N, C-alpha and C positions, 0 to 999 in steps of 0.2 A: 760565571754562573754560580749562584748560591749553592752552598753545600747542604745536603739534605739534613733534616732534623735528626734522623737516626745516626748519621755520621758524626754530627756535632755532639750528640750524646756520648758517643764513644771517645771523643776527644777530651771530655771533661775529666778533671782529676776527681778522685773519690774524696769528698769532703765530709762524709758521714761521721767519722770518728771525731773529727774536730768539732763539727756542729753539735754533737752530743754534749760537748763541754761548754756550750754557750746557750743563752736564752735570748731570743730576738723577738721583736714586735714591730709592727707597722703602726705609725701614728698619723692621724688626720689633723693637721694644724694649718692655720692660715698664715702664720709667720714663722720663719721666712717662707715666702712663696717658692714653690719648687714642684718638680714632677712627683717626688715621693720623699717620705721621711721614715727612716728605720732606726730603731735603737737596738744595740747589741750589748750584752753584758756577759761576764763569766757566769756560768750556771751555778745553781745552788742545789744541794740535796738537803732538804730540811733547812736548817739555818747555817749549813756549812758550805762556804764558797769553794769551788773546785779549781783553785788556782794552779796547783802543781800539775794536775792532769791536763788542764788547758794548755799549759806551757809545753808539756811533753807532746801533746797532739799537734800543736802548732809547729814545733821543731821538726816533727816527723814529716811535715809537708815540704821541707826544704828540697828534698830530692825531686819532687814534682815541679817545684819552682825552677830548678836548674835544668832538668832533662825531661823531654817527652818520653812516654812509655817506650816507644820504638827505639829511641836513641839510648835510653838507659839499659834496655834489654841487650842491645848489641854490645855496649861497653861491658856490661856485666859478664856476658858469655866469654868475651875475649879475655878479660882480666881473670876470670875463673880458670880458663884454660892455662894461662901463664902460671897460675898458682896451684896447678894440679888438683883442681876441684876442692880447694880449701875455701868454703863459703864464708867462714868467719873472717879470714884474712881479706877476702875480696870485699866484704861489707865494710870492714874497717878502712880499707884503702879508698873506696869510693866516697865514704863519708868525709874523709880528710880532703879529698879533691873538692867536694861540694863546699866545705867550709871556706876554701880559698876563694870562692866566688863572692864572699861577703868581705867588705873592708873592715878590719878590726877597729873597735872603738866607736862604732856608729850604730848602737843598738836601736835607737829610736827610728831611724830610717829603715833598717832591716825589718824591725818588728812591724812597722806600718805597711811595708811592701808585701810581706807575707800575708798579712790580714787582707789587704786589697786583692791579692792574687786569689785567695780562697773565697772571699765574699762575692766578688764579681761572678765567679763561676757558679756559686750557689744561688745567689739572688737573681741573676740574669741569664743563667745557663749559657755562658759565653766563655769559651776557652781562650787562653792567651794567644795573642797574635804578634805583637811587637813590644819591645822593651828598650828603654834607653841603654845605650852602650855604656860600659864603665870607663871612666876617664881618670885613671889613677894619677896622672900628672897634674890635673887641675880639678879636684873634686867639686869645686863650686859650679863648674859647668853642668854637672849632672842635675842641678836644680832647674835647668831650662827644660820645659816640656813636661807633659804628664808622666807619671811614674810608669804607666803601662797602657797598652791598647789591647782590648779584647774584641772578639768577633762572634757574632751569632747571626742567624737569618730566620725569617718567618716564611721562607719559601719564595718570596718575590723581592724582598728588600734585604740588602746587606746592611747589618747594623753593627757599627763600630763604636765601642765604648771606651772613652778616654777616662782613665782613673787617676785620681790624685789622693795621696795619703798624707795626713798631717798628724804628728804625735807630739803632744806637749805635756811634759811631766811637772811643770810648775803649777802651783795652785791658782785657781780662778782664771783659767786660760781658755775657757770654752769660746768666748767671743773672739779672742785673738786667733785661735785655731780656725774658726769659721771664716774670719776675714782673710786670713792667709790662704785658706783653701779655695775660696771663691776667686780671689785675685789670681791665684796660680792656674786654676782650671780654665778661667776665662781667657787668660793670656795664652795658655796652651792651645785653646780652640782658635783664637784669632791669628796665632802665628804658626798654625799647624803645617802649612806648606814649607815654611823655612826650617822648621824644627824636625821634620821627618828624617832628615839626614842623620840625626842623632839616634835614631831607632834601628834596631837590628832584629831579625828573626834568626835565632841561634839554635842551640841544642834543645831549648825548651819547646820549640814549635814543631808540631807534627808535620811530616812532609806534605800531607794533604792540604795544609793551610799555607804552604809556601807561596803558591800562586796568588792566593788572596792577599797575602802580605805584600807581595811585589806589586800587584795591581793597585793596592791602596797607596803605597809609597809613590808610585808613578802617576797617580791620579786617573787611573783607568776604570774606576768603579762607577757604573752608570746609574745604579739604583741604590745609592748609599744614603744612610741616615746616621748621624752622629749623636750619641747620648753622653752625658757627663756624670761621673760618679765621684763624690767627695767623701772620703773616709776621714772622720775626725776622731782620733783616740786622744783622750785628755784625762788629766788628773781631777777626779771629783772629790769633794770634801763634805758634801751634805750627808747628814746622818740618815741612813735608810734602814737601820736595824729594825727587826721585828721579832715576834714570838714564833713565827712559822714562815715557811717558804713563800706562800702566797702573799703574805703581808709585805715581805721584803721586796718581792718582784713588783708589787703594786706601788710601793714607795719609790722604786727605781724609775718606773714609768712616769710617776708624778714629778720626780726630780728632773727628768729630761724634758718633760712637757714645759716645765717652768723655764728651763734653759732656752728652749726654742722661743718662747714668748719674750725673752729678754735680749734677743738678738738686736743688733744695732739697726736703727732705721736707715742708716746710710750704707748698709751692706751691699746694695746693688746699684749704687750711684754710677751712672755711665754704662751700665750693662744692658744690652738689648733684651727686650722681653722674650723673644723666641729662644734666646740662650737660657734665660732663667727657667723657662718651661721645660727644659731638657736636663736640669740638674737633679740628681738623686743623692740625697744625703744618707750616710750611714754613720751614726754617732755611737761611739764606744766609750762610755764613762768607766774609768777604772780607779778604784780606791787604792792609794799607796802605789801609784804607777812607777815611781822611782825604784821601789823594791822589786817590782815585777820585771822591769827592764834589767835590773842587776842580775836577776836569776835567769833572764833570757840569754845573756851573752854566753 
């Protein structure tokens, strides 16, 4: 039975502080065909990009990425008791535990997954449901399947959102990232039954969603619909500078609009049209992405 809209809203992480540090826009374009096209950039105040504050707010969402509110509160109370109500010590300890959930030396993947986690919740009002388990013995296996599965409901239909993030720091990589993202998300959709064994509902999932997660893994959802989200974070090089904030943001939208129009005509070769109609793109151009990823680690 679908979870009520009010319950789902309670399960969403608070993304407002992070979203204050980005500027996003929806675009209506004919190429590539898709359910929707969104652009996201680090926000500006006047002609000043807010890179440092964006990074701080993104990093602050790591706790939500690792733990549901209920699980975090339970752990916090227990650790606080052990430390005789020393809040600073407890905060430092839990942050160190959270850091261990990320594999060192993989900033691109971690950066993309955090963005995906936050953007799916904000744009689609869908809390996280399942995530690929970490396989430390063979990291390449983690590339199998979508990065995450989120869930929402309109009251009668269970909507499951498969999300895939691609982050490319090399120059002129938009089309490469697009092709890789489409190939990966379509493969994840086609192989979903076989790959669900790689997904877990762990400490980040609220207990109220555990039955939904189990039913989805077991194929017991009767009124299910699957949508696909491709997040493409890439290094942009086009000059978008301007004399004021509005001009800069207009230049960014024009830049992305041109990128869409230059997508390969072979992007969807062999892809079923009903799948194409369920793809939602979120493109995130970042200038000097290599420096941003260096600061993110």
